[in-house]
C-alpha positions in Angstrom: -8.1 18.5 6.9 -11.7 19.3 6.0 -12.2 15.6 5.2 -10.7 14.5 8.5 -12.8 17.0 10.5 -15.9 15.6 8.9 -15.0 11.9 9.3 -13.2 12.1 12.7 -16.3 11.8 15.0 -17.6 8.7 13.2 -14.1 7.1 13.2 -13.6 7.8 16.9 -17.0 6.4 17.6 -15.7 3.0 16.4 -13.2 2.9 19.3 -13.9 1.8 22.8 -13.0 4.7 25.0 -14.0 3.2 28.3 -11.3 3.9 30.8 -9.4 6.2 28.4 -8.1 9.4 30.0 -5.0 10.3 28.1 -4.6 10.1 24.3 -1.6 10.6 22.1 -2.2 11.4 18.5 1.1 10.6 16.7 1.7 12.6 13.5 -1.6 14.4 14.4 -0.9 17.6 12.4 -3.6 20.1 13.1 -5.0 18.0 15.9 -8.3 17.0 14.2 -8.5 13.5 15.6 -7.2 14.6 19.1 -10.0 17.1 19.2 -12.5 14.4 18.3 -11.2 12.3 21.2 -11.6 15.1 23.7 -15.0 16.1 22.4 -16.1 12.4 22.7 -15.6 12.4 26.5 -15.0 15.1 29.1 -12.6 12.7 30.9 -10.2 12.6 28.0 -7.2 14.9 27.5 -5.0 14.6 24.4 -1.5 15.4 23.2 -0.6 15.8 19.5 2.9 14.7 18.6 4.3 16.1 15.4 7.4 17.7 13.9 8.6 21.0 15.4 7.6 23.1 12.4 4.1 21.7 12.5 3.4 22.3 16.2 2.9 26.1 16.0 0.0 25.5 13.6 -1.4 22.7 15.8 -1.4 25.1 18.8 -3.3 27.7 16.8 -6.0 25.2 15.9 -6.2 24.0 19.5 -6.6 27.6 20.7 -9.2 28.4 18.1 -11.2 25.3 19.1 -11.1 26.5 22.8 -9.4 23.3 23.9 -6.1 24.5 25.3 -7.0 23.3 28.8 -7.5 19.7 27.6 -5.0 19.4 24.8 -1.2 19.8 24.5 1.5 19.3 21.9 4.8 17.5 21.8 7.4 18.5 19.2 9.6 15.8 17.8 10.4 13.2 15.1 8.6 9.9 16.0 11.5 7.9 14.4 14.1 9.7 16.5 12.4 10.9 19.8 10.5 9.0 22.5 6.8 9.6 22.5 6.4 10.1 26.2 4.5 7.7 28.5 1.4 7.3 30.6 -1.1 7.2 27.7 -4.2 5.0 27.7 -4.6 5.2 23.9 -2.1 6.0 21.1 -3.6 6.9 17.7 -1.9 6.8 14.3 -4.0 7.9 11.4 -2.4 8.0 7.9 1.1 7.6 9.3 2.3 4.1 8.5 2.0 4.5 4.7 4.8 7.1 4.8 7.4 4.8 6.4 9.3 1.6 5.6 8.4 -1.7 7.2 11.3 -1.4 9.7 10.5 2.2 10.5 6.9 1.2 11.4 8.2 -1.7 13.5 10.2 0.9 15.5 7.3 3.3 15.7 5.0 0.6 17.0 7.6 -0.3 19.7 7.7 3.4 20.7 3.9 3.6 20.8 3.9 0.5 23.1 6.5 2.1 25.4 4.2 5.2 25.6 1.2 3.1 26.6 0.1 2.1 30.1 -0.4 -1.6 30.6 -3.7 -2.5 29.0 -3.6 0.6 26.8 -4.9 0.7 23.3 -3.1 1.4 20.0 -5.2 2.2 17.0 -3.6 2.3 13.5 -6.0 3.8 10.9 -4.8 3.6 7.3 -5.3 1.8 4.0 -4.8 -1.8 5.2 -4.3 -4.3 2.4 -5.3 -8.0 1.9 -2.3 -10.3 1.8 -2.2 -10.4 -2.0 -1.9 -6.5 -1.9 -4.5 -6.1 -4.7 -7.4 -5.1 -2.6 -9.0 -3.0 -1.5 -8.6 -1.2 -4.8 -8.3 2.3 -3.2 -5.4 1.0 -1.1 -3.7 -0.6 -4.1 -3.9 2.7 -6.0 -2.7 4.6 -3.0 0.3 2.3 -2.7 1.3 3.2 -6.2 1.0 6.9 -5.3 3.2 6.3 -2.2 5.8 4.3 -4.2 6.1 7.1 -6.7 5.8 10.0 -4.3 7.9 8.9 -1.3 11.3 7.3 -0.7 9.9 4.4 1.4 6.2 4.6 1.6 3.6 2.0 0.7 0.5 0.3 2.1 0.7 -2.6 4.5 -1.3 -5.7 5.2 -3.0 -6.6 8.4 -0.5 -9.5 8.8 2.3 -6.9 8.8 0.6 -4.7 11.3 0.0 -7.7 13.6 3.6 -8.6 13.3 4.6 -5.2 14.5 2.1 -5.5 17.4 3.4 -8.9 18.4 7.1 -7.8 18.3 6.1 -4.8 20.5 4.1 -6.7 23.1 0.8 -5.6 21.7 -2.1 -8.2 21.5 -4.2 -7.8 18.4 -7.8 -6.9 19.5 -9.8 -6.2 16.4 -10.1 -4.8 12.9 -12.8 -2.4 11.9 -13.5 -1.4 8.3 -14.6 2.2 8.2 -17.1 3.7 5.8 -14.2 6.0 4.5 -12.1 3.3 2.8 -9.7 3.1 5.7 -9.3 0.3 8.2 -8.6 0.5 12.0 -6.4 -2.2 13.4 -6.6 -2.1 17.2 -4.3 -3.7 19.8 -3.9 -3.8 23.5 -0.6 -3.6 25.5 -0.1 -6.7 27.5 
């Protein structure tokens, strides 16, 4: 969490927030990135979607930050429950590496359903080249995920773009961050 709190403002600065009023941070845990979004613009409100046992902690962090009037929480399992609707931006940081390819395809479809037309989806994670050997940090992380999870691994930009296309999302851009992660950004058509 400390690393995310330090990195979040710089990572959010990479994202075009013009016209964004409602943000959904899927799997947002303590709300670190959601807080960075609301702190980036007075026009933005944000909801953090996470598992029911995580949400009480999220609420405490939101209250401690004094952002209860601009942030909310939604309890659920993103593979089971709908994510809501009416969002201008859906953000997934360090989420896709925990899921299988098909689970991520489902999740991106749910994110698309939660977005307004023209809304933005941002996937921030280790994104691999097609040969899956670079970047090195992502390749090492993939080994960790293969050993430590039932289905997790790292994915390529080609795979993310396939999820986007299948969900009616048009690829917009890729941004390499200074923190070894990559942001893949798309727009709902």
